[in-house]
C-alpha positions, 0 to 999 in steps of 0.5 A: 034401071041398070047401071050397066047402061052407064059408061064405066067411068060413070059407075066407077067414079061419078056415082060414088062421088055423087053419093059421097057428096050427098052424104057430106051435104047431109052431114054439113046440114047436121053440123049446121044444126049443131051450131057450127060452121060446116066449112070451118069444120071441114077445114079443121078436119082436112088440116088434122087428117091430111095436111098435118104430117102426124095427122096424115100418119094416123089417117094412114094407120087407120086406113091400113086396117080398113084396107084389109077389111075392105078387101075381105068384103070385096073378094066375097062380093066378087063371088056374089057373097055378102060377108057381114062377118069380117068383124068376127073374123078379124076378132078371131084372127087376133086370137090366132095372132096372139097365140102365136106371139105368146108362144114364141115372142121370147125365142124368135127374132122379129124376122120370124115372129112377125110372119108367123103371127100374120100366118096365125091371124090369116089361118084363124080368120079363114077358119072362122069364115069356113063354116058360113061358106060351107053352109052356103055352098053345101046346105043353102044357108044364106051367108048373110045370116050365118056371118052375122051370127058368127059375129056374135059367137066370136064376141062371146067366145073371145070374151070367155077366152080372154077373161078365162085364159089370157089375163095374166095372174093378178091383172084386172085389165081384160087383155093378154100380157104385153107382147115382147119387142120381137112382135112389134111391127117396125114403124115408118117414122124410122125412115120418114121422121116427119111422121113423128111419134105415130103408130104408122108401121109397115102394115101400110105398105103390106096393105098396099101390096095386098091391094096390088095382089088382089087387083092382079088376081081378080082381073088378070088370072083364070081363077079371078075370071071364075070368081067373077063369073060365079058372082055374075051368074052361077048357072052360066059359071057352072056350065063353063066348068066352075065348081060353084061349091068349091068356089064359094068356100075358097072365096070365103076362106080368102075373105076370112083370111084377109079379115084376120090379117086386119088384126095385125095392124091393130094389135102388133102395130098399136096396142101390142096385146089382145084386148076385148072388142079391139076390132072396134067396128073395123069389120063393118067399116069394111062393108062401106069401103067395099060398096063405096070403092066398087070392089076396085083396088083404087076405090078400096084404097081411097075409101079406106083413106077417107074413113081413116081421115074421118076418124082422125079428123073427127077426133080432133074436130070434136076437141076443137068444137065441143058442140060436135061430138065424136058420135057425129062421125059414126053418123057420117059413116052411116050416111056414106053406107046409106048412099053408097049401099042402099041408094047406090043407084039413086043418081043413075037415071038422071046421070044417064039422061045427062050423058045421053043429052050431052051425046045428042047435043 
């Protein structure tokens, strides 16, 4: 059963919604088994993550990071590549950002320091994605395998670099020194006081801009057409004049750069120093966002907000309902990945039958 037989609205809207509802229904059953009311739990989660202005600010803060990791996975998917390495690329991007900041935060103004740090994060993220892309394009090594390996290599390498070189003398915390104020992203509560004392910063509008650029480039440019053609059929794209090897490498470089940029919000917008394991699974969440959002800018945005709401609302819910541990929401994330990834076409055949029956009727 191919989903291409379904109307575009069905594959882009109906199927993701059905998959999401299925995941939430299973999650509701789990919450019920834990002895809590699913409806009351949902109300608390929505109030905490969406209705409350400060909670909404935290939701959008988390979403800002997820948008970049979702874009990183999506741009690779458009080329027919499954980049599992956004976690490692984000981690390595954080190193590039940190090296730029540690070198110049005492001398440069924020107007120069912030763009330079973003450039460092993008370059290091792209660098970490280059070799898997090159091996896929030139040697036939599967990008899934190499990017998974590079996640582990990045974790080990960053552990060594932080502990060996970046910890200030006399400190015990495995982290770099705190950045100067010139390397802090301006927070949005300066212009929108109702967000309160939250870390929501200009990383959010930057993420929205990245979504717009992604949408225009992928769907409206010649290069975007070649990218999509490569993902749909490499042989046909080759005969149409697309250099497949170069397209694969470039797609992976852009994917890695976007994953590296995800570190900007997490580090410069929140902790203001590089710490061990700071990505905290954001790269893997990006896989779910790309699958659920169908690699569409609007879908990526909505999926990112959903996962941001699960983190923010789930934390508050676990405080109000001790029977519901925070780990429950990692389980819910896994359910969403299951239904929107491995079982994404589960409802395709029944939905097609329903549409055909409605048309005949």
